[in-house]
C-alpha positions in Angstrom: -26.9 -29.5 -50.1 -23.9 -30.6 -48.1 -22.9 -27.4 -47.8 -25.4 -26.0 -46.6 -25.6 -28.2 -43.8 -21.9 -27.6 -43.0 -22.3 -24.0 -42.8 -25.6 -24.2 -40.6 -23.8 -26.4 -38.1 -20.8 -23.9 -38.2 -23.2 -21.2 -37.5 -24.9 -23.0 -34.4 -21.2 -23.8 -33.0 -20.1 -20.3 -33.3 -23.6 -18.5 -32.0 -24.9 -20.8 -29.7 -22.3 -23.6 -27.9 -19.2 -21.5 -28.1 -20.1 -18.7 -25.9 -21.9 -21.4 -23.7 -18.7 -22.8 -23.1 -16.8 -19.6 -22.7 -19.1 -18.0 -20.1 -19.0 -21.6 -18.2 -15.3 -21.4 -18.3 -15.0 -17.7 -17.2 -17.6 -18.0 -14.0 -16.0 -16.2 -11.0 -18.4 -18.2 -8.8 -15.9 -21.5 -8.6 -13.3 -20.0 -6.9 -13.2 -22.7 -4.1 -13.3 -25.5 -7.1 -9.8 -23.5 -8.4 -7.3 -25.7 -7.2 -4.9 -23.8 -4.7 -1.7 -23.4 -6.3 1.3 -24.1 -3.6 4.1 -22.0 -3.2 6.7 -24.9 -2.4 6.2 -28.5 -1.6 7.3 -27.9 2.1 5.2 -25.4 3.7 6.4 -22.8 6.5 4.8 -22.9 10.0 1.5 -21.9 10.7 0.9 -18.0 12.1 -2.0 -16.3 13.1 -3.5 -12.9 12.2 -6.8 -10.5 12.8 -9.0 -10.4 10.0 -10.3 -7.1 10.5 -13.2 -7.5 7.8 -14.7 -10.5 9.5 -13.4 -9.7 12.8 -12.0 -12.8 13.7 -8.4 -14.4 14.0 -7.1 -16.9 11.0 -4.7 -19.0 10.9 -2.6 -19.7 7.7 0.8 -20.8 6.4 3.3 -17.9 6.5 3.8 -18.0 2.6 0.4 -18.1 2.0 -0.6 -15.3 4.3 2.5 -13.1 2.5 0.6 -14.0 -0.7 -2.7 -12.5 0.5 -0.8 -9.5 1.8 1.0 -8.7 -1.8 -2.6 -9.3 -3.6 -4.0 -7.0 -1.2 -0.8 -4.4 -1.1 0.2 -3.9 -4.4 -1.6 -4.0 -8.2 -0.7 -7.5 -9.6 0.1 -5.6 -13.1 3.1 -4.6 -11.6 6.5 -5.6 -12.7 7.2 -9.5 -10.9 10.4 -7.9 -9.4 8.2 -4.8 -7.7 6.0 -7.7 -6.5 9.0 -9.8 -4.8 9.9 -6.6 -3.3 6.6 -6.1 -1.8 7.1 -9.8 -0.9 10.0 -9.2 1.1 9.1 -6.0 3.0 5.6 -7.9 3.8 7.5 -11.0 5.2 9.7 -8.5 7.2 7.2 -6.8 8.6 5.2 -9.5 9.8 8.1 -11.5 10.8 9.7 -8.3 13.2 6.5 -8.3 14.7 5.9 -11.9 15.2 9.4 -12.4 16.8 8.4 -8.9 19.2 11.3 -6.8 17.6 8.4 -4.4 16.7 5.4 -3.5 18.8 2.1 -1.2 18.1 2.1 1.3 21.2 -1.8 1.0 21.5 -1.9 -3.2 21.6 -5.1 -3.1 19.6 -4.6 -6.8 19.0 -3.4 -8.1 22.4 -4.1 -11.7 21.0 -1.9 -11.7 17.7 0.9 -9.6 16.4 -0.8 -8.2 13.5 -4.2 -7.5 11.7 -5.5 -6.8 8.3 -6.0 -3.0 8.7 -3.6 -1.1 6.3 -3.9 1.6 8.8 -2.6 -0.2 11.5 -0.6 -3.0 10.3 -0.8 -4.3 6.6 -3.5 -5.2 4.2 -4.4 -8.8 3.2 -7.3 -10.2 1.3 -8.5 -13.7 1.0 -8.0 -15.8 -2.6 -11.8 -15.2 -3.4 -11.8 -11.8 -2.6 -8.8 -11.0 -5.2 -10.6 -13.0 -7.6 -13.5 -11.0 -7.6 -11.8 -8.0 -8.0 -9.4 -9.1 -11.1 -12.4 -10.6 -12.9 -12.8 -13.7 -14.7 -10.1 -13.2 -17.7 -7.2 -11.9 -15.3 -7.6 -13.6 -11.9 -5.7 -17.2 -12.7 -3.0 -15.5 -14.4 -2.5 -12.9 -11.6 -2.5 -15.6 -8.9 -0.2 -17.5 -10.8 2.2 -14.5 -10.7 1.8 -13.6 -7.3 2.5 -17.0 -6.4 5.9 -16.9 -8.2 6.9 -14.1 -6.8 6.2 -15.6 -3.1 7.9 -18.5 -4.4 11.2 -17.2 -5.4 11.6 -15.3 -2.6 10.4 -17.3 -0.1 11.9 -17.2 3.4 14.1 -14.0 2.4 13.7 -10.6 4.7 15.7 -7.7 5.1 17.8 -7.1 8.1 20.2 -4.2 9.5 23.3 -4.9 11.3 22.1 -8.4 12.1 18.7 -7.2 13.4 15.5 -7.6 11.4 14.3 -4.2 9.8 11.1 -2.4 10.3 10.8 -1.8 6.5 7.8 1.0 6.2 6.1 1.3 2.7 3.6 3.0 0.9 2.0 3.8 -2.4 4.1 6.9 -3.5 5.9 9.7 -2.0 5.2 12.5 -4.5 8.7 12.2 -5.5 10.9 11.8 -2.5 10.3 9.4 0.3 11.0 10.7 3.8 13.0 10.4 7.2 11.1 8.5 9.4 11.7 10.7 12.5 10.2 13.7 10.2 6.7 11.8 10.2 6.5 10.6 13.5 9.1 12.1 15.7 11.8 10.7 17.7 15.1 9.3 16.9 16.0 8.5 13.2 16.6 5.0 11.9 19.4 4.8 9.3 17.8 2.9 6.7 14.6 4.6 6.6 15.9 8.1 4.7 14.5 10.6 2.4 15.4 9.4 -1.2 14.5 10.5 -4.8 11.9 8.4 -5.9 11.3 8.8 -9.7 8.2 7.4 -12.0 5.6 8.0 -9.0 3.3 10.5 -11.1 2.2 7.4 -13.2 0.4 6.6 -9.9 -3.5 6.1 -9.9 -3.6 8.2 -7.1 -0.7 10.9 -7.0 -2.2 14.5 -7.3 -5.8 15.2 -5.9 -7.4 18.7 -4.7 -10.5 18.7 -2.5 -12.3 21.9 -1.6 -14.7 23.4 0.7 -16.4 26.6 1.6 -14.2 28.5 4.1 -16.9 28.5 6.8 -16.8 24.6 6.7 -12.6 24.7 6.7 -12.7 26.9 10.0 -15.5 24.7 11.8 -13.1 21.8 11.0 -10.4 23.2 12.6 -12.4 24.6 15.5 -13.8 21.4 16.3 -10.2 19.9 17.0 -9.2 23.3 18.6 -11.6 25.2 20.4 -8.9 28.0 21.3 -8.0 28.9 17.5 -8.2 32.3 16.9 -7.8 33.9 13.5 -8.9 37.1 11.5 -12.1 36.8 9.3 -11.7 39.4 7.2 -8.6 37.8 5.4 -8.5 34.3 6.7 -6.6 32.5 3.9 -3.7 35.0 5.1 -3.9 33.4 8.3 -2.1 30.4 7.0 1.4 30.0 6.6 3.7 27.1 6.3 6.6 27.3 8.4 8.8 24.4 7.5 9.3 21.5 5.5 10.4 18.1 5.6 13.7 16.8 3.4 11.0 15.0 1.3 9.6 18.5 0.7 6.2 17.7 2.6 4.8 20.2 5.3 6.5 19.6 8.5 4.9 22.5 10.5 2.3 25.4 9.7 0.9 28.2 11.8 -3.0 28.7 11.5 -4.2 31.8 13.4 -2.7 31.4 16.7 -2.0 27.9 16.4 1.3 26.1 15.2 0.3 22.8 13.8 2.4 19.8 12.4 1.4 19.0 8.7 0.3 15.3 10.2 -2.5 17.4 11.8 -3.8 18.9 9.1 -3.7 15.6 7.0 -5.7 14.1 9.7 -8.0 16.3 10.2 -9.0 16.9 6.6 -8.3 13.6 5.8 -5.7 14.3 2.9 -3.5 11.9 1.2 -0.3 12.9 2.2 1.0 15.7 4.0 2.8 17.0 0.6 0.1 19.8 0.4 -0.9 23.5 -0.3 -3.8 25.6 0.7 -5.0 28.0 -1.6 -8.4 30.2 -1.6 -10.7 31.4 -4.5 -14.0 33.4 -3.8 -14.3 32.2 -0.1 -13.4 28.4 -1.3 -10.7 26.5 0.2 -8.6 24.3 -2.0 -6.2 22.0 -0.9 -3.8 20.2 -3.4 -2.0 16.8 -2.5 1.0 14.8 -4.2 1.6 11.7 -3.2 -0.4 9.1 -1.4 0.6 7.6 2.2 3.3 8.4 4.9 6.0 8.6 2.6 8.3 6.6 4.6 10.6 3.7 3.1 9.7 2.0 0.2 7.3 3.9 -2.8 5.5 1.0 -4.3 5.1 2.9 -7.2 8.7 4.0 -7.4 9.6 0.3 -7.1 7.5 -0.5 -10.0 9.5 2.1 -11.9 12.7 0.9 -10.7 11.9 -2.5 -11.9 10.9 -1.4 -15.3 14.5 0.0 -15.3 15.9 -3.3 -15.1 16.6 -3.2 -11.0 15.8 -6.9 -9.6 14.1 -7.2 -6.0 17.3 -6.9 -3.8 18.5 -3.9 -5.7 15.0 -2.1 -5.2 15.0 -2.9 -1.5 18.3 -1.8 -1.2 17.7 1.5 -3.1 15.0 2.5 -0.6 16.3 1.0 2.8 19.8 2.3 2.6 22.6 0.1 4.2 20.7 -3.5 4.4 21.2 -7.2 4.0 19.1 -9.5 2.3 18.8 -12.0 4.8 17.3 -15.7 5.6 14.4 -15.7 7.8 15.6 -19.2 9.2 18.4 -17.0 10.8 16.5 -15.3 12.9 
């Protein structure tokens, strides 16, 4: 009889009580109740940034802001040294703008030096947002990992010839990064040069093909260029790539009577990169892209590959930004 009672109580514990405890402990609705993990005992100065999602200016400790950037810009399951490299790049990117070394030409947010739009500055997410995105079972561990990456690189930035660097970065380059002048024109930058970037084919967005009818393709081009002319009978032969960048992307392309930049085509058709190929089959246009992002500076997926190969964050940064120094923010 005692055995029966014992087994009954055990079944109640397993079937009813234990699941309730697990569900209660894993609730993602109590993010605010989770104690904020400090990056250090002595926090740094407060900085301000434009939260584009909420359309308001926010204030935060510098290192806490950097943690929000890394959580938005790089997958938390990446290697720790890759996350450290991202933290240093993000801190340097912000600090260069905070000190007025670099400024955006459009002056989109005159009251603050940086915003959370990744297409304009660099992404950022709140702790609440990333906890929801990561889920109950991963959130705490991911947050602690990010906190460690920020703590172990606190106050470290990238410099070149004693000047704060401008460390652009992107998701993946498609196998080779770009010279900055090949992407945005102007003068070259010694530390933003094309380098081989391995391991990027592991990226979740590496190769993508989009398709559309020939008519739609022509309409999109004509909306941008009203004086576009071409041979309607053999349209695909109206398209010819004229030159490539050192990184292997389309630099200039001839479409009918127009000579365009690869970036023009990328913008018109919202492509992942300028490493694209255009083909036609049965009056349908197929555009296949390799890589994701502008391709300048550090490849995030490439950084993760190098971390897996045993490189630390300083080696990773010096691989993608040639000739730079790893310096202390307090000196600048």
